[in-house]
N, C-alpha and C positions, 0 to 999 in steps of 0.2 A: 157667806160663813152661815155656818148650819151646826144646832146642836141638837141630836135626837137622843132622848132618853127613852129607857126601855126597862121592864123588868119588875113593874109594879103589878100588884095583884090583891088577893084577899087571902089573908092569913089569920090564924088564932091567935091569941095573946100567947105570948112565949116562942111563938114562931121565929122563922127567918126569911129575908129577902134579899136579894143581891140586885142592886139598881146598877144599870149601865148607862153611859152617856157617851156618844161617839160624836167628835167633833171634826169639822172640816171646814178649810177656808181660812184659818189660823195658824200661827206656828206654835202648835199645840206644846210642845216641849217648853216652850219660853214663857207660858202663862199659868199663873196661879188659876186652879179651878176649884171651884166650890159648889156644894149641894145646898139648896135653899127649900123651904116647904111652906105649904100655903093651906090654910084652912077659911071656910067662907067666912066673912066677917071679920078675919084677922089679917094682919100684916105679914106679907112673907118674912119668913125669920131664916138667918144662916144656921145651918145645921152644921158643916164640916168644910174646911178648905184645906187644899194642900197645893204647896208652893212648887215652883219649878224645880226644887231640889229636894223636895219631897218632905219638908216640914209641915206637920199637920196641926190642926185646930179644931176645937169640936165645942159645941153648945154644951152647957153644962148638962141638959136633960137628956143626952144620948151619949156621953163620956162613958167609956167602958162597955158600951153596947153595939156601938156604930164604928165601923173602920173605912175610912177613906183611902184610896188606893189609885194610881194611875199607871197606864202602860204606854208610854210614848211611842213605841213601836207600832202602837195600834191607834194612836190619836183618841183614847178613850179612858175615861175617868168611871171609878166605880164606888158604889156604896155598900157595903156589906153591913145589913142590918140585922142583929140578934135579939134576943129577948124582946121581942116587940110587946108594946102595950098600945091598947085602944087609943090614947091620946098622940100616940104617933101618926094616926089616921091624918092623912092631906095629900095634896098634889105635890110632888117633888120634882123639883127643877134645877138643872145644873146651870152654869155659868161661867163664864171669863170674863176678865173686866172690860173687854171691848165689844162684846158679843150682845145681841139681843137675848130675850127669854125664849126658850124653845116651848114645845107644847106641853111638857111635863108628863109624869106618868103617875097614876092614882095609886095610893097604897092605903087598903082598908085593913085596920085590925079588930077582929071581934072579940067581943070578951070571953 
């Protein structure tokens, strides 16, 4: 089982990034997929999730700015992040219920 996150980087406040997470070793289409983020000294927090049938949920802090989506043909989940704020700076991870954490991808938003 492997999750590989990509797409992070440095962006100015107000900018956008699109994160991708490619999954292997799981029945991707059957799994709820989620994005989490973590900053130093803080607990990992749930950012967004998408069920196997496409139902989405978002943390209040990102609702209206972030969009989670999935492509079951590519075993990939995405996180489109718009109107980024400095407080969105974190390492972002994707996860399925039965998988370990991946290496994450760093997102840094400058003021």
